[in-house]
Steps between C-alpha positions, in 0.01 A plus 500: 500500500603721798377353830392185315844392384481208743256219422358484852409871511173490303360198692595684821302808394205278411522319836512830692200627303310178570562551872374858482187389316436231762523755782267739316252223436482343843653716772505878437172695531460834328505677837870412540623755249869494594538126438270520200696773322830325584380183329377700200841671485671159488263375230521806276877523545533141377254570219680809370843335533380200299344726235802730478754218478305319226547168681218349295721462192615156617232432760170560319326173597636516855355847555162407346476207741611726788226752414238223524641361824499849657127517433441145627657590836180691587266212413381415854522848652215729599595843360667714766527824304141527378157421643318509165481120500227512763274678248602253229391213725183686603393567140596149389298338778195704407524420129567131569171499694303674227506850652597797282805658675416840345153506650555519876731678743704285740378728779140406421566133433691422820195589708278255312440127517621474142860560609478204736341284230787553255771466765618860531579573863617810683868401479485545123286812532745664741780446247319701231634848423182595313211394722273783384592493130355291221744273319675654199685190380420412135361166378823306433614568855157403637509171309843418647378597848199271465709215355745517789227513763310211343800268468631593845158431654493841665844465663690832496854363465387244244337778298819708520708208371268444203497871410877510530539198272288678238718812534827305480377318189409836345846632587671201340284550191593870487873425522484238222295729275727798569799296382317415176393861448848635563639261241239606242578866563877439475549617859743299717304221670691571821284810548239261639690501829416866551153364575559138606755580772359832617441469878190720492341273239584188700395634842191697400350260246589146608568596861226749582247346264433787261329422172703737283679173421199370306439835332864510385473144369194578287660819370823324403297221339301762306824655370636157406185400313507829311856422391369161388250680274201396711327834562166361622663267753725789602201728559327230707809463721521876543134493604586237762776730627243779543264255672778423749604859575335798332826693456568375139202716393751784518673361192200515267601835339850363433365181343265695273784730397736208441257283301312782327137595555334203329718217634543676833129546558429135409777382734376714788135407434586130528706559816232709670234254384684213669522702820130592491397138436699389806339772711144411386435217751562749782319805366176663602399862544587481870838336436593764242418765761706315763801468269488862391472619860805292603706624204396857578613453859836375373565828318347722767605346830798265475850650511832324544856554378404767245731762349341782298170454682666564837633830367152589374352395835747725688409794278135423567552508874678836472225657291181335628594354837375149421588191293396558137531134393139488376590763238869427451446127437267571207711783356822299514328207328393731216856635476629142477253419223612805302863396541413153369335656192805719436738204532278283280479757222865609508732400217531125490688217339300201386646243740408335827807627684383856443151404620641340815701813573191718470298262716766523768495880493119505515476268797780691674312827443186341642681407822686832521161673512319237710381546855594142587812307390563165667822304431332226295377762252855501361458154341381633165778761480767241577362265233493773235856602592617167361431628146634855539806702594315643804637388836342754736221248568759257640634770728143583602428134574777508760428841651124446531571246772568801723122547507479207745624742767137612526404171666754525781245714688137426583289642356734523204673832445710587197853635527486780243878542509536144369229566240697806387821295474319230299355733240793742498739223394250353251438838331874578485572158351226546244636845403848347465366231269306754296811714458707197403232389251482840327880517481505168317186576295494875428171635367 
């Protein structure tokens, strides 16, 4: 048991972690990078020590309860590490008052009487990080936004609490379903703690109010229902995952390859149909144009904590003298899609564990080639790691917290040396795991 040979040691680690989570939730803004990274160091050190020492063997229920309590610590806190919640509240208030959040820019609305009528004042507007962009949040998120705004009667903190309760419930559901799935796949149930106790998952989802939690829940539920021989229900849940965050669309080639053309196409048609149906109440020709323009801006303007793209951008500056993101963003997306096709159509075993491994590699490739990689994007990789031998995503989940150094200056400015350290270690760890895998499983 190593450091956990004494009975009081594990509760002490949990208590220290709880204190760190409390400070992150209520007292440490993202501009205070030194304190922030120190607290993350404490949390990830505890996490990796607990994982490495396999303390869960005799403390399974205790650690499950601890993982829930860690999330509950944030319940009454306004997120300090992200300002996205202002847009969540903005969109939810509009929808709760019968206004399509995809149809009007905050910049245009704030100067109208309509903003006053629905209770959106300049304090909320000033908190937005996307004043001149149309909303890009899919229907499931919009419904939760509206629900929280309606039940909180337009109160910001009340809305945050309701959204956080929804996220925590989704997280609890994911953990319970992961345990059931691990058992069905004959994988040690203790692997669930790779996800349940991961500090990034706790801080970024329950703490900073990111809806990857709901997407993960629907995906895990889809996998579970498939194992229960309920393919239609599984496809519907996968559609709900897409309608929460569009990123699961990346897995369509893998699903078709895994299920075969006929079953795969039916599965994906049902999933996409569910997503389209949920989008229908919002859609019009103008809204489609607004959505496409916002998504295009994402690939052609936004850049944060990238790896391969930054190298491409540097080459672009040397050869053209300007930022080539408008071209590079599209080209790198095409490269990612081709990689997904290659992974999907490579030799496969007919089991879910193999599928999960390929999904993990596909989503990792997507982020390796992305122009923007925020910490909460790691949620899907961490969840998929539970079913595989890959652990580079866990290392990445710790190192990506270095990206918060960008917010220690105003306007934010990235420390490219820290970005290089982050990706350098992640790539080396991934190469090490690949080498180890091929040694154990020679071609």
